[in-house]
CHARMM internal coordinates of N, CA and C (Angstrom, degrees):
IC EDIT
DIST 1 N 1 CA 1.4595
DIST 1 CA 1 C 1.5291
ANGL 1 N 1 CA 1 C 108.00
DIST 1 C 2 N 1.3182
ANGL 1 CA 1 C 2 N 116.25
DIHE 1 N 1 CA 1 C 2 N 129.28
DIST 2 N 2 CA 1.4654
ANGL 1 C 2 N 2 CA 123.16
DIHE 1 CA 1 C 2 N 2 CA 178.92
DIST 2 CA 2 C 1.5243
ANGL 2 N 2 CA 2 C 109.81
DIHE 1 C 2 N 2 CA 2 C -94.13
DIST 2 C 3 N 1.3362
ANGL 2 CA 2 C 3 N 115.74
DIHE 2 N 2 CA 2 C 3 N 155.70
DIST 3 N 3 CA 1.4620
ANGL 2 C 3 N 3 CA 121.24
DIHE 2 CA 2 C 3 N 3 CA 177.09
DIST 3 CA 3 C 1.5165
ANGL 3 N 3 CA 3 C 108.99
DIHE 2 C 3 N 3 CA 3 C -122.76
DIST 3 C 4 N 1.3383
ANGL 3 CA 3 C 4 N 115.27
DIHE 3 N 3 CA 3 C 4 N 148.16
DIST 4 N 4 CA 1.4513
ANGL 3 C 4 N 4 CA 118.83
DIHE 3 CA 3 C 4 N 4 CA 179.13
DIST 4 CA 4 C 1.5147
ANGL 4 N 4 CA 4 C 111.94
DIHE 3 C 4 N 4 CA 4 C -168.31
DIST 4 C 5 N 1.3313
ANGL 4 CA 4 C 5 N 114.74
DIHE 4 N 4 CA 4 C 5 N -172.59
DIST 5 N 5 CA 1.4591
ANGL 4 C 5 N 5 CA 123.17
DIHE 4 CA 4 C 5 N 5 CA -179.39
DIST 5 CA 5 C 1.5225
ANGL 5 N 5 CA 5 C 108.53
DIHE 4 C 5 N 5 CA 5 C -125.97
DIST 5 C 6 N 1.3299
ANGL 5 CA 5 C 6 N 116.37
DIHE 5 N 5 CA 5 C 6 N 136.98
DIST 6 N 6 CA 1.4593
ANGL 5 C 6 N 6 CA 120.44
DIHE 5 CA 5 C 6 N 6 CA 177.46
DIST 6 CA 6 C 1.5256
ANGL 6 N 6 CA 6 C 108.04
DIHE 5 C 6 N 6 CA 6 C -70.41
DIST 6 C 7 N 1.3130
ANGL 6 CA 6 C 7 N 116.49
DIHE 6 N 6 CA 6 C 7 N 114.45
DIST 7 N 7 CA 1.4636
ANGL 6 C 7 N 7 CA 121.61
DIHE 6 CA 6 C 7 N 7 CA -179.39
DIST 7 CA 7 C 1.5209
ANGL 7 N 7 CA 7 C 110.33
DIHE 6 C 7 N 7 CA 7 C -82.12
DIST 7 C 8 N 1.3351
ANGL 7 CA 7 C 8 N 115.82
DIHE 7 N 7 CA 7 C 8 N -37.64
DIST 8 N 8 CA 1.4625
ANGL 7 C 8 N 8 CA 122.06
DIHE 7 CA 7 C 8 N 8 CA -176.21
DIST 8 CA 8 C 1.5243
ANGL 8 N 8 CA 8 C 107.68
DIHE 7 C 8 N 8 CA 8 C -158.33
DIST 8 C 9 N 1.3295
ANGL 8 CA 8 C 9 N 117.10
DIHE 8 N 8 CA 8 C 9 N 138.59
DIST 9 N 9 CA 1.4606
ANGL 8 C 9 N 9 CA 120.05
DIHE 8 CA 8 C 9 N 9 CA 171.29
DIST 9 CA 9 C 1.5167
ANGL 9 N 9 CA 9 C 108.71
DIHE 8 C 9 N 9 CA 9 C -150.95
DIST 9 C 10 N 1.3406
ANGL 9 CA 9 C 10 N 116.25
DIHE 9 N 9 CA 9 C 10 N 125.71
DIST 10 N 10 CA 1.4509
ANGL 9 C 10 N 10 CA 122.60
DIHE 9 CA 9 C 10 N 10 CA -179.18
DIST 10 CA 10 C 1.5264
ANGL 10 N 10 CA 10 C 108.08
DIHE 9 C 10 N 10 CA 10 C -107.09
DIST 10 C 11 N 1.3434
ANGL 10 CA 10 C 11 N 116.68
DIHE 10 N 10 CA 10 C 11 N 106.85
DIST 11 N 11 CA 1.4710
ANGL 10 C 11 N 11 CA 121.12
DIHE 10 CA 10 C 11 N 11 CA -179.39
DIST 11 CA 11 C 1.5239
ANGL 11 N 11 CA 11 C 112.04
DIHE 10 C 11 N 11 CA 11 C -60.46
DIST 11 C 12 N 1.3242
ANGL 11 CA 11 C 12 N 117.18
DIHE 11 N 11 CA 11 C 12 N -40.03
DIST 12 N 12 CA 1.4592
ANGL 11 C 12 N 12 CA 120.90
DIHE 11 CA 11 C 12 N 12 CA -176.79
DIST 12 CA 12 C 1.5300
ANGL 12 N 12 CA 12 C 111.84
DIHE 11 C 12 N 12 CA 12 C -64.54
DIST 12 C 13 N 1.3206
ANGL 12 CA 12 C 13 N 116.56
DIHE 12 N 12 CA 12 C 13 N -38.89
DIST 13 N 13 CA 1.4674
ANGL 12 C 13 N 13 CA 120.49
DIHE 12 CA 12 C 13 N 13 CA -179.44
DIST 13 CA 13 C 1.5248
ANGL 13 N 13 CA 13 C 112.53
DIHE 12 C 13 N 13 CA 13 C -91.74
DIST 13 C 14 N 1.3363
ANGL 13 CA 13 C 14 N 117.35
DIHE 13 N 13 CA 13 C 14 N -18.46
DIST 14 N 14 CA 1.4572
ANGL 13 C 14 N 14 CA 121.39
DIHE 13 CA 13 C 14 N 14 CA 174.83
DIST 14 CA 14 C 1.5178
ANGL 14 N 14 CA 14 C 116.06
DIHE 13 C 14 N 14 CA 14 C 78.81
DIST 14 C 15 N 1.3319
ANGL 14 CA 14 C 15 N 116.57
DIHE 14 N 14 CA 14 C 15 N 29.40
DIST 15 N 15 CA 1.4630
ANGL 14 C 15 N 15 CA 118.63
DIHE 14 CA 14 C 15 N 15 CA 176.75
DIST 15 CA 15 C 1.5198
ANGL 15 N 15 CA 15 C 110.89
DIHE 14 C 15 N 15 CA 15 C -152.12
DIST 15 C 16 N 1.3300
ANGL 15 CA 15 C 16 N 115.05
DIHE 15 N 15 CA 15 C 16 N 168.52
DIST 16 N 16 CA 1.4475
ANGL 15 C 16 N 16 CA 120.93
DIHE 15 CA 15 C 16 N 16 CA 177.66
DIST 16 CA 16 C 1.5143
ANGL 16 N 16 CA 16 C 111.00
DIHE 15 C 16 N 16 CA 16 C -172.79
DIST 16 C 17 N 1.3440
ANGL 16 CA 16 C 17 N 115.46
DIHE 16 N 16 CA 16 C 17 N -161.26
DIST 17 N 17 CA 1.4540
ANGL 16 C 17 N 17 CA 121.18
DIHE 16 CA 16 C 17 N 17 CA -178.04
DIST 17 CA 17 C 1.5253
ANGL 17 N 17 CA 17 C 110.24
DIHE 16 C 17 N 17 CA 17 C -138.89
DIST 17 C 18 N 1.3261
ANGL 17 CA 17 C 18 N 115.03
DIHE 17 N 17 CA 17 C 18 N 144.79
DIST 18 N 18 CA 1.4584
ANGL 17 C 18 N 18 CA 122.68
DIHE 17 CA 17 C 18 N 18 CA 177.69
DIST 18 CA 18 C 1.5158
ANGL 18 N 18 CA 18 C 107.97
DIHE 17 C 18 N 18 CA 18 C -118.76
DIST 18 C 19 N 1.3437
ANGL 18 CA 18 C 19 N 116.71
DIHE 18 N 18 CA 18 C 19 N 131.74
DIST 19 N 19 CA 1.4679
ANGL 18 C 19 N 19 CA 121.70
DIHE 18 CA 18 C 19 N 19 CA 175.30
DIST 19 CA 19 C 1.5185
ANGL 19 N 19 CA 19 C 107.63
DIHE 18 C 19 N 19 CA 19 C -96.74
DIST 19 C 20 N 1.3227
ANGL 19 CA 19 C 20 N 115.67
DIHE 19 N 19 CA 19 C 20 N 124.31
DIST 20 N 20 CA 1.4593
ANGL 19 C 20 N 20 CA 121.13
DIHE 19 CA 19 C 20 N 20 CA -178.76
DIST 20 CA 20 C 1.5265
ANGL 20 N 20 CA 20 C 111.09
DIHE 19 C 20 N 20 CA 20 C -69.65
DIST 20 C 21 N 1.3362
ANGL 20 CA 20 C 21 N 116.86
DIHE 20 N 20 CA 20 C 21 N 138.74
DIST 21 N 21 CA 1.4596
ANGL 20 C 21 N 21 CA 122.78
DIHE 20 CA 20 C 21 N 21 CA 177.60
DIST 21 CA 21 C 1.5268
ANGL 21 N 21 CA 21 C 109.58
DIHE 20 C 21 N 21 CA 21 C -64.07
DIST 21 C 22 N 1.3193
ANGL 21 CA 21 C 22 N 117.13
DIHE 21 N 21 CA 21 C 22 N 140.12
DIST 22 N 22 CA 1.4711
ANGL 21 C 22 N 22 CA 124.09
DIHE 21 CA 21 C 22 N 22 CA 178.49
DIST 22 CA 22 C 1.5212
ANGL 22 N 22 CA 22 C 113.11
DIHE 21 C 22 N 22 CA 22 C 61.08
DIST 22 C 23 N 1.3183
ANGL 22 CA 22 C 23 N 117.12
DIHE 22 N 22 CA 22 C 23 N 29.01
DIST 23 N 23 CA 1.4668
ANGL 22 C 23 N 23 CA 121.57
DIHE 22 CA 22 C 23 N 23 CA -179.56
DIST 23 CA 23 C 1.5306
ANGL 23 N 23 CA 23 C 108.49
DIHE 22 C 23 N 23 CA 23 C -157.00
DIST 23 C 24 N 1.3138
ANGL 23 CA 23 C 24 N 115.71
DIHE 23 N 23 CA 23 C 24 N 159.62
DIST 24 N 24 CA 1.4636
ANGL 23 C 24 N 24 CA 119.77
DIHE 23 CA 23 C 24 N 24 CA 174.72
DIST 24 CA 24 C 1.5209
ANGL 24 N 24 CA 24 C 111.35
DIHE 23 C 24 N 24 CA 24 C -93.35
DIST 24 C 25 N 1.3254
ANGL 24 CA 24 C 25 N 117.09
DIHE 24 N 24 CA 24 C 25 N 3.72
DIST 25 N 25 CA 1.4651
ANGL 24 C 25 N 25 CA 121.53
DIHE 24 CA 24 C 25 N 25 CA -178.72
DIST 25 CA 25 C 1.5205
ANGL 25 N 25 CA 25 C 111.11
DIHE 24 C 25 N 25 CA 25 C -69.40
DIST 25 C 26 N 1.3211
ANGL 25 CA 25 C 26 N 115.29
DIHE 25 N 25 CA 25 C 26 N 138.53
DIST 26 N 26 CA 1.4623
ANGL 25 C 26 N 26 CA 121.82
DIHE 25 CA 25 C 26 N 26 CA 173.43
DIST 26 CA 26 C 1.5183
ANGL 26 N 26 CA 26 C 108.10
DIHE 25 C 26 N 26 CA 26 C -124.56
DIST 26 C 27 N 1.3282
ANGL 26 CA 26 C 27 N 115.88
DIHE 26 N 26 CA 26 C 27 N 142.41
DIST 27 N 27 CA 1.4561
ANGL 26 C 27 N 27 CA 120.87
DIHE 26 CA 26 C 27 N 27 CA -177.70
DIST 27 CA 27 C 1.5234
ANGL 27 N 27 CA 27 C 110.69
DIHE 26 C 27 N 27 CA 27 C -126.05
DIST 27 C 28 N 1.3086
ANGL 27 CA 27 C 28 N 115.51
DIHE 27 N 27 CA 27 C 28 N 139.70
DIST 28 N 28 CA 1.4572
ANGL 27 C 28 N 28 CA 123.11
DIHE 27 CA 27 C 28 N 28 CA 174.89
DIST 28 CA 28 C 1.5306
ANGL 28 N 28 CA 28 C 108.73
DIHE 27 C 28 N 28 CA 28 C -69.24
DIST 28 C 29 N 1.3227
ANGL 28 CA 28 C 29 N 116.70
DIHE 28 N 28 CA 28 C 29 N 140.77
DIST 29 N 29 CA 1.4631
ANGL 28 C 29 N 29 CA 121.11
DIHE 28 CA 28 C 29 N 29 CA 174.13
DIST 29 CA 29 C 1.5266
ANGL 29 N 29 CA 29 C 108.26
DIHE 28 C 29 N 29 CA 29 C -133.26
DIST 29 C 30 N 1.3274
ANGL 29 CA 29 C 30 N 114.98
DIHE 29 N 29 CA 29 C 30 N 131.69
DIST 30 N 30 CA 1.4682
ANGL 29 C 30 N 30 CA 121.89
DIHE 29 CA 29 C 30 N 30 CA 177.68
DIST 30 CA 30 C 1.5185
ANGL 30 N 30 CA 30 C 107.64
DIHE 29 C 30 N 30 CA 30 C -105.93
DIST 30 C 31 N 1.3218
ANGL 30 CA 30 C 31 N 117.06
DIHE 30 N 30 CA 30 C 31 N 151.26
DIST 31 N 31 CA 1.4619
ANGL 30 C 31 N 31 CA 122.06
DIHE 30 CA 30 C 31 N 31 CA -178.85
DIST 31 CA 31 C 1.5346
ANGL 31 N 31 CA 31 C 111.45
DIHE 30 C 31 N 31 CA 31 C -53.21
DIST 31 C 32 N 1.3315
ANGL 31 CA 31 C 32 N 117.53
DIHE 31 N 31 CA 31 C 32 N -30.28
DIST 32 N 32 CA 1.4670
ANGL 31 C 32 N 32 CA 120.80
DIHE 31 CA 31 C 32 N 32 CA 179.69
DIST 32 CA 32 C 1.5284
ANGL 32 N 32 CA 32 C 112.15
DIHE 31 C 32 N 32 CA 32 C -69.22
DIST 32 C 33 N 1.3468
ANGL 32 CA 32 C 33 N 117.56
DIHE 32 N 32 CA 32 C 33 N -15.14
DIST 33 N 33 CA 1.4568
ANGL 32 C 33 N 33 CA 121.81
DIHE 32 CA 32 C 33 N 33 CA 179.36
DIST 33 CA 33 C 1.5162
ANGL 33 N 33 CA 33 C 114.06
DIHE 32 C 33 N 33 CA 33 C -95.26
DIST 33 C 34 N 1.3383
ANGL 33 CA 33 C 34 N 116.82
DIHE 33 N 33 CA 33 C 34 N 7.03
DIST 34 N 34 CA 1.4639
ANGL 33 C 34 N 34 CA 120.58
DIHE 33 CA 33 C 34 N 34 CA -177.05
DIST 34 CA 34 C 1.5223
ANGL 34 N 34 CA 34 C 111.48
DIHE 33 C 34 N 34 CA 34 C -93.22
DIST 34 C 35 N 1.3364
ANGL 34 CA 34 C 35 N 115.73
DIHE 34 N 34 CA 34 C 35 N 134.87
DIST 35 N 35 CA 1.4583
ANGL 34 C 35 N 35 CA 121.53
DIHE 34 CA 34 C 35 N 35 CA 171.28
DIST 35 CA 35 C 1.5292
ANGL 35 N 35 CA 35 C 109.58
DIHE 34 C 35 N 35 CA 35 C -97.90
DIST 35 C 36 N 1.3373
ANGL 35 CA 35 C 36 N 116.81
DIHE 35 N 35 CA 35 C 36 N -24.41
DIST 36 N 36 CA 1.4679
ANGL 35 C 36 N 36 CA 124.00
DIHE 35 CA 35 C 36 N 36 CA 177.49
DIST 36 CA 36 C 1.5277
ANGL 36 N 36 CA 36 C 107.95
DIHE 35 C 36 N 36 CA 36 C -129.92
DIST 36 C 37 N 1.3314
ANGL 36 CA 36 C 37 N 115.51
DIHE 36 N 36 CA 36 C 37 N 160.36
DIST 37 N 37 CA 1.4593
ANGL 36 C 37 N 37 CA 120.37
DIHE 36 CA 36 C 37 N 37 CA 172.61
DIST 37 CA 37 C 1.5259
ANGL 37 N 37 CA 37 C 107.65
DIHE 36 C 37 N 37 CA 37 C -72.75
DIST 37 C 38 N 1.3311
ANGL 37 CA 37 C 38 N 117.60
DIHE 37 N 37 CA 37 C 38 N 136.59
DIST 38 N 38 CA 1.4667
ANGL 37 C 38 N 38 CA 120.80
DIHE 37 CA 37 C 38 N 38 CA -178.88
DIST 38 CA 38 C 1.5199
ANGL 38 N 38 CA 38 C 110.92
DIHE 37 C 38 N 38 CA 38 C -126.63
DIST 38 C 39 N 1.3357
ANGL 38 CA 38 C 39 N 114.06
DIHE 38 N 38 CA 38 C 39 N 158.94
DIST 39 N 39 CA 1.4615
ANGL 38 C 39 N 39 CA 122.72
DIHE 38 CA 38 C 39 N 39 CA 176.33
DIST 39 CA 39 C 1.5203
ANGL 39 N 39 CA 39 C 108.64
DIHE 38 C 39 N 39 CA 39 C -136.33
DIST 39 C 40 N 1.3294
ANGL 39 CA 39 C 40 N 115.70
DIHE 39 N 39 CA 39 C 40 N 164.44
DIST 40 N 40 CA 1.4601
ANGL 39 C 40 N 40 CA 119.90
DIHE 39 CA 39 C 40 N 40 CA 176.39
DIST 40 CA 40 C 1.5226
ANGL 40 N 40 CA 40 C 110.09
DIHE 39 C 40 N 40 CA 40 C -55.97
DIST 40 C 41 N 1.3280
ANGL 40 CA 40 C 41 N 115.89
DIHE 40 N 40 CA 40 C 41 N 141.15
DIST 41 N 41 CA 1.4694
ANGL 40 C 41 N 41 CA 125.64
DIHE 40 CA 40 C 41 N 41 CA 178.86
DIST 41 CA 41 C 1.5269
ANGL 41 N 41 CA 41 C 113.91
DIHE 40 C 41 N 41 CA 41 C 78.40
DIST 41 C 42 N 1.3345
ANGL 41 CA 41 C 42 N 119.86
DIHE 41 N 41 CA 41 C 42 N -3.15
DIST 42 N 42 CA 1.4677
ANGL 41 C 42 N 42 CA 121.24
DIHE 41 CA 41 C 42 N 42 CA 175.91
DIST 42 CA 42 C 1.5257
ANGL 42 N 42 CA 42 C 109.71
DIHE 41 C 42 N 42 CA 42 C -66.43
DIST 42 C 43 N 1.3391
ANGL 42 CA 42 C 43 N 115.58
DIHE 42 N 42 CA 42 C 43 N 140.53
DIST 43 N 43 CA 1.4618
ANGL 42 C 43 N 43 CA 121.41
DIHE 42 CA 42 C 43 N 43 CA 171.18
DIST 43 CA 43 C 1.5233
ANGL 43 N 43 CA 43 C 106.36
DIHE 42 C 43 N 43 CA 43 C -83.85
DIST 43 C 44 N 1.3401
ANGL 43 CA 43 C 44 N 117.12
DIHE 43 N 43 CA 43 C 44 N 131.92
DIST 44 N 44 CA 1.4567
ANGL 43 C 44 N 44 CA 120.87
DIHE 43 CA 43 C 44 N 44 CA -175.06
DIST 44 CA 44 C 1.5256
ANGL 44 N 44 CA 44 C 111.59
DIHE 43 C 44 N 44 CA 44 C -136.01
DIST 44 C 45 N 1.3215
ANGL 44 CA 44 C 45 N 115.17
DIHE 44 N 44 CA 44 C 45 N 161.12
DIST 45 N 45 CA 1.4546
ANGL 44 C 45 N 45 CA 122.28
DIHE 44 CA 44 C 45 N 45 CA 167.64
DIST 45 CA 45 C 1.5301
ANGL 45 N 45 CA 45 C 106.31
DIHE 44 C 45 N 45 CA 45 C -114.80
DIST 45 C 46 N 1.3311
ANGL 45 CA 45 C 46 N 115.71
DIHE 45 N 45 CA 45 C 46 N 151.28
DIST 46 N 46 CA 1.4634
ANGL 45 C 46 N 46 CA 118.78
DIHE 45 CA 45 C 46 N 46 CA -176.74
DIST 46 CA 46 C 1.5203
ANGL 46 N 46 CA 46 C 110.77
DIHE 45 C 46 N 46 CA 46 C -159.96
DIST 46 C 47 N 1.3144
ANGL 46 CA 46 C 47 N 114.54
DIHE 46 N 46 CA 46 C 47 N 163.81
DIST 47 N 47 CA 1.4569
ANGL 46 C 47 N 47 CA 122.37
DIHE 46 CA 46 C 47 N 47 CA 172.74
DIST 47 CA 47 C 1.5238
ANGL 47 N 47 CA 47 C 107.42
DIHE 46 C 47 N 47 CA 47 C -112.13
DIST 47 C 48 N 1.3186
ANGL 47 CA 47 C 48 N 116.27
DIHE 47 N 47 CA 47 C 48 N 163.26
DIST 48 N 48 CA 1.4613
ANGL 47 C 48 N 48 CA 120.43
DIHE 47 CA 47 C 48 N 48 CA 179.10
DIST 48 CA 48 C 1.5219
ANGL 48 N 48 CA 48 C 110.39
DIHE 47 C 48 N 48 CA 48 C -111.70
DIST 48 C 49 N 1.3225
ANGL 48 CA 48 C 49 N 114.68
DIHE 48 N 48 CA 48 C 49 N 142.94
DIST 49 N 49 CA 1.4596
ANGL 48 C 49 N 49 CA 121.27
DIHE 48 CA 48 C 49 N 49 CA 179.66
DIST 49 CA 49 C 1.5211
ANGL 49 N 49 CA 49 C 107.89
DIHE 48 C 49 N 49 CA 49 C -141.35
DIST 49 C 50 N 1.3193
ANGL 49 CA 49 C 50 N 116.86
DIHE 49 N 49 CA 49 C 50 N 138.95
DIST 50 N 50 CA 1.4624
ANGL 49 C 50 N 50 CA 121.13
DIHE 49 CA 49 C 50 N 50 CA 179.19
DIST 50 CA 50 C 1.5228
ANGL 50 N 50 CA 50 C 109.65
DIHE 49 C 50 N 50 CA 50 C -66.79
DIST 50 C 51 N 1.3337
ANGL 50 CA 50 C 51 N 115.41
DIHE 50 N 50 CA 50 C 51 N 127.71
DIST 51 N 51 CA 1.4601
ANGL 50 C 51 N 51 CA 121.31
DIHE 50 CA 50 C 51 N 51 CA 177.80
DIST 51 CA 51 C 1.5161
ANGL 51 N 51 CA 51 C 110.05
DIHE 50 C 51 N 51 CA 51 C -114.18
DIST 51 C 52 N 1.3192
ANGL 51 CA 51 C 52 N 116.46
DIHE 51 N 51 CA 51 C 52 N -171.73
DIST 52 N 52 CA 1.4719
ANGL 51 C 52 N 52 CA 120.75
DIHE 51 CA 51 C 52 N 52 CA -179.12
DIST 52 CA 52 C 1.5257
ANGL 52 N 52 CA 52 C 112.60
DIHE 51 C 52 N 52 CA 52 C -64.68
DIST 52 C 53 N 1.3286
ANGL 52 CA 52 C 53 N 117.03
DIHE 52 N 52 CA 52 C 53 N -30.54
DIST 53 N 53 CA 1.4677
ANGL 52 C 53 N 53 CA 120.48
DIHE 52 CA 52 C 53 N 53 CA -176.08
DIST 53 CA 53 C 1.5245
ANGL 53 N 53 CA 53 C 112.03
DIHE 52 C 53 N 53 CA 53 C -121.08
DIST 53 C 54 N 1.3283
ANGL 53 CA 53 C 54 N 118.10
DIHE 53 N 53 CA 53 C 54 N 26.29
DIST 54 N 54 CA 1.4608
ANGL 53 C 54 N 54 CA 120.82
DIHE 53 CA 53 C 54 N 54 CA 179.75
DIST 54 CA 54 C 1.5153
ANGL 54 N 54 CA 54 C 111.07
DIHE 53 C 54 N 54 CA 54 C 124.28
DIST 54 C 55 N 1.3277
ANGL 54 CA 54 C 55 N 115.31
DIHE 54 N 54 CA 54 C 55 N -163.11
DIST 55 N 55 CA 1.4575
ANGL 54 C 55 N 55 CA 120.12
DIHE 54 CA 54 C 55 N 55 CA -177.86
DIST 55 CA 55 C 1.5250
ANGL 55 N 55 CA 55 C 111.77
DIHE 54 C 55 N 55 CA 55 C -76.38
DIST 55 C 56 N 1.3233
ANGL 55 CA 55 C 56 N 115.79
DIHE 55 N 55 CA 55 C 56 N 137.18
DIST 56 N 56 CA 1.4595
ANGL 55 C 56 N 56 CA 122.82
DIHE 55 CA 55 C 56 N 56 CA 177.04
DIST 56 CA 56 C 1.5160
ANGL 56 N 56 CA 56 C 109.74
DIHE 55 C 56 N 56 CA 56 C -118.41
DIST 56 C 57 N 1.3187
ANGL 56 CA 56 C 57 N 116.78
DIHE 56 N 56 CA 56 C 57 N 147.80
DIST 57 N 57 CA 1.4580
ANGL 56 C 57 N 57 CA 121.97
DIHE 56 CA 56 C 57 N 57 CA 173.27
DIST 57 CA 57 C 1.5210
ANGL 57 N 57 CA 57 C 108.74
DIHE 56 C 57 N 57 CA 57 C -80.38
DIST 57 C 58 N 1.3319
ANGL 57 CA 57 C 58 N 116.57
DIHE 57 N 57 CA 57 C 58 N 130.20
DIST 58 N 58 CA 1.4621
ANGL 57 C 58 N 58 CA 122.24
DIHE 57 CA 57 C 58 N 58 CA 177.08
DIST 58 CA 58 C 1.5139
ANGL 58 N 58 CA 58 C 109.33
DIHE 57 C 58 N 58 CA 58 C -133.57
DIST 58 C 59 N 1.3269
ANGL 58 CA 58 C 59 N 116.79
DIHE 58 N 58 CA 58 C 59 N 167.53
DIST 59 N 59 CA 1.4654
ANGL 58 C 59 N 59 CA 122.40
DIHE 58 CA 58 C 59 N 59 CA -178.28
DIST 59 CA 59 C 1.5361
ANGL 59 N 59 CA 59 C 109.64
DIHE 58 C 59 N 59 CA 59 C 52.11
DIST 59 C 60 N 1.3379
ANGL 59 CA 59 C 60 N 115.84
DIHE 59 N 59 CA 59 C 60 N 45.39
DIST 60 N 60 CA 1.4637
ANGL 59 C 60 N 60 CA 122.27
DIHE 59 CA 59 C 60 N 60 CA -175.61
DIST 60 CA 60 C 1.5281
ANGL 60 N 60 CA 60 C 109.44
DIHE 59 C 60 N 60 CA 60 C -79.92
DIST 60 C 61 N 1.3460
ANGL 60 CA 60 C 61 N 115.31
DIHE 60 N 60 CA 60 C 61 N 125.25
DIST 61 N 61 CA 1.4654
ANGL 60 C 61 N 61 CA 122.09
DIHE 60 CA 60 C 61 N 61 CA -179.55
DIST 61 CA 61 C 1.5189
ANGL 61 N 61 CA 61 C 109.20
DIHE 60 C 61 N 61 CA 61 C -130.47
DIST 61 C 62 N 1.3474
ANGL 61 CA 61 C 62 N 115.68
DIHE 61 N 61 CA 61 C 62 N 145.70
DIST 62 N 62 CA 1.4705
ANGL 61 C 62 N 62 CA 119.22
DIHE 61 CA 61 C 62 N 62 CA 173.71
DIST 62 CA 62 C 1.5206
ANGL 62 N 62 CA 62 C 108.51
DIHE 61 C 62 N 62 CA 62 C -65.63
DIST 62 C 63 N 1.3215
ANGL 62 CA 62 C 63 N 115.57
DIHE 62 N 62 CA 62 C 63 N 138.58
DIST 63 N 63 CA 1.4740
ANGL 62 C 63 N 63 CA 120.65
DIHE 62 CA 62 C 63 N 63 CA -178.46
DIST 63 CA 63 C 1.5253
ANGL 63 N 63 CA 63 C 110.62
DIHE 62 C 63 N 63 CA 63 C -84.60
END
COOR INIT
IC SEED 1 N 1 CA 1 C
IC BUILD
């Protein structure tokens, strides 16, 4: 399980980005990958899954 912070999330468009803790990596997150409702600056845990354009955050939960 990975940990990170929601850098950006647009409810209207249904996507955003999560910055991984202790890393400069950022991952795309789609509303379909959320287990909990999230907002910018929320601390979250997530798993990674290969998407069409690279790794995506899935099973995203507030920490």
